[in-house]
C-alpha positions in Angstrom: 0.0 0.0 0.0 1.2 3.5 -0.9 0.7 5.4 2.3 1.6 8.7 0.6 -1.7 8.5 -1.3 -3.8 6.6 1.3 -6.1 8.7 3.4 -4.7 9.4 6.8 -6.2 7.7 9.9 -8.4 9.9 12.0 -7.6 9.1 15.6 -10.0 10.2 18.4 -8.0 10.3 21.6 -8.1 11.3 25.2 -4.9 11.2 27.2 -4.4 8.9 30.2 -7.1 6.5 29.0 -7.3 3.2 27.3 -6.7 5.2 24.1 -3.0 5.8 25.1 -2.1 2.3 23.9 -3.5 3.1 20.5 -1.3 6.3 20.4 1.7 4.0 21.2 0.8 1.6 18.4 0.4 4.5 15.9 3.9 5.7 16.8 5.4 2.2 16.6 3.9 1.7 13.2 5.1 5.1 11.9 1.5 5.7 10.9 0.1 8.8 9.2 -2.7 10.0 11.5 -4.6 13.1 12.5 -5.5 13.3 16.2 -8.8 14.6 17.4 -8.4 15.3 21.0 -11.2 14.9 23.6 -11.3 16.1 27.2 -13.2 13.4 29.1 -13.2 15.5 32.3 -15.2 18.2 30.4 -17.6 15.5 29.1 -16.6 16.1 25.4 -17.0 12.4 24.7 -20.7 12.6 25.6 -21.5 15.6 23.5 -23.5 15.3 20.2 -20.4 16.0 18.0 -18.5 12.9 19.3 -21.6 10.7 19.7 -22.0 11.1 15.9 -18.5 9.5 15.6 -19.0 6.8 18.3 -22.5 6.5 19.9 -20.8 4.6 22.8 -19.0 7.8 23.7 -15.7 5.8 24.0 -12.1 6.3 23.0 -10.2 5.1 21.2 -11.9 5.3 17.9 -10.4 5.6 14.5 -11.8 6.3 11.1 -10.2 5.3 7.8 -11.5 5.1 4.3 -14.8 6.5 5.5 -15.4 3.7 8.0 -15.4 3.8 11.8 -13.4 1.2 13.9 -13.8 1.0 17.6 -12.8 -1.6 20.3 -9.0 -1.9 20.8 -8.5 -5.4 19.6 -10.2 -4.5 16.3 -8.3 -1.3 16.1 -5.0 -3.0 16.7 -5.6 -5.7 14.1 -6.7 -3.1 11.5 -3.8 -0.7 12.1 -1.1 -3.4 12.2 -2.4 -4.9 9.0 -2.6 -1.5 7.4 1.2 -1.0 8.0 2.6 -4.5 7.2 6.1 -3.1 6.6 6.3 -2.4 10.4 6.2 -6.1 11.0 3.9 -5.9 14.0 1.3 -8.4 12.7 2.0 -12.0 11.7 0.7 -12.6 8.2 -2.2 -15.0 7.5 0.3 -17.6 6.4 2.4 -17.3 9.6 1.8 -19.9 12.3 1.8 -17.1 14.9 -1.3 -15.4 13.3 -3.7 -17.6 15.3 -1.9 -17.0 18.7 -1.7 -13.3 17.9 -5.4 -13.1 17.3 -6.0 -15.3 20.4 -4.2 -12.9 22.7 -5.8 -9.8 21.3 -9.2 -11.4 21.9 -8.2 -12.8 25.3 -7.5 -9.2 26.4 -11.0 -8.0 25.6 -12.9 -11.2 26.3 -11.2 -12.3 29.5 -8.6 -10.0 31.1 -10.5 -6.7 31.0 -13.8 -8.1 32.3 -11.9 -9.9 35.1 -10.0 -6.9 36.1 -13.0 -4.6 36.0 -15.0 -7.0 38.2 -12.1 -7.0 40.6 -11.8 -3.2 40.6 -15.6 -2.8 41.1 -15.5 -5.4 43.9 -18.2 -7.3 42.0 -18.7 -11.0 42.4 -18.0 -12.8 39.1 -20.8 -14.5 37.3 -21.2 -18.3 37.8 -18.5 -20.1 35.8 -21.0 -21.3 33.2 -22.0 -17.6 32.5 -18.7 -15.8 33.1 -16.7 -14.7 30.0 -13.5 -15.4 31.8 -14.1 -18.2 34.3 -12.2 -16.9 37.3 -9.7 -14.1 38.0 -6.8 -16.2 39.3 -6.9 -18.5 36.2 -6.8 -15.5 33.9 -3.8 -14.0 35.7 -2.0 -17.3 35.8 -2.6 -17.9 32.1 -1.1 -14.5 31.2 1.8 -15.2 33.5 2.5 -18.6 31.9 2.5 -17.1 28.4 4.8 -14.2 29.3 7.2 -16.5 31.1 8.1 -17.8 27.6 9.2 -14.2 26.8 10.5 -11.8 26.2 7.3 -11.0 24.4 3.8 -12.4 24.3 4.6 -14.6 21.3 8.2 -15.4 22.4 10.9 -13.6 20.4 8.4 -11.9 18.1 7.3 -8.4 19.1 3.8 -7.6 17.8 1.0 -5.1 18.2 -0.5 -7.4 20.9 2.5 -6.5 23.1 1.6 -2.8 22.9 -1.9 -3.6 24.1 -1.0 -6.0 26.8 2.0 -4.2 28.3 0.1 -1.0 28.5 -2.9 -2.7 30.1 -0.6 -4.5 32.6 1.1 -1.2 33.5 -2.3 0.4 34.3 -3.5 -2.6 36.2 -0.2 -2.9 38.2 -0.4 0.9 39.0 -4.0 0.5 40.3 -3.1 -2.6 42.3 -5.5 -4.7 40.3 -3.1 -7.5 39.4 -0.5 -9.1 41.6 3.0 -7.6 41.3 4.9 -10.4 39.6 8.4 -10.1 38.2 7.3 -11.3 34.8 4.6 -8.6 34.5 6.9 -5.8 35.7 9.8 -6.9 33.4 7.4 -7.1 30.5 6.1 -3.5 31.1 9.7 -2.3 31.4 10.7 -3.8 28.1 7.8 -2.1 26.3 8.5 1.3 27.9 12.1 1.2 26.9 11.2 1.3 23.2 11.8 4.7 21.7 8.4 5.0 19.9 6.6 3.9 23.1 8.5 6.5 25.2 7.8 9.1 22.6 4.0 8.4 22.7 4.0 8.3 26.5 5.7 11.7 26.6 3.3 13.1 24.1 0.3 11.7 26.1 1.6 13.3 29.3 2.0 16.6 27.6 -1.5 16.5 26.3 -2.8 15.6 29.8 -0.9 18.5 31.3 -2.3 20.9 28.7 -5.9 19.8 29.5 -5.3 20.2 33.2 -4.0 23.8 32.7 -7.0 24.6 30.5 -9.4 23.2 33.2 -7.7 25.3 35.9 
């Protein structure tokens, strides 16, 4: 794909949110994007202008070629495939494609529901109805996969690592997952990458600017 002539990605973002991982991925990919910044504290994500973009009022959201993409696993699959030269998505013919999709889906289908239930101090649904079974098994499953390291799929760094390491960083900071060496080392490896550090610094600067405006 010739990115010089391809429409740029429209990226709807709010700093210090789940959307930060998408900013990190865009920087890792070297993507061409236009950021549309939202102030969640001011309720901009619930105003009619943004609800026309995403009726759920959620970030991240991207638009490309006239179509909306939401939900981080879908956004990550789309963007990493859009920029194959970055090498962050195993090809369809690659044996790692299945595990790559598995772990992107495991994040949204198991990890996040388990962590949110824990954060909200909610009792999980009975096992036969729960999307994730039980919290400890989810955490142990992630631990076992990362122990194979250094990345989620072993030696291969992929877009899934951007999603997972960012999520674990947040969960560790909030005290929502146990502080295990394998988790902390994984987060540290991601944060040492220049593109990730650049995105994190940009995100922090955006957050500071919004705080100054609010004050």
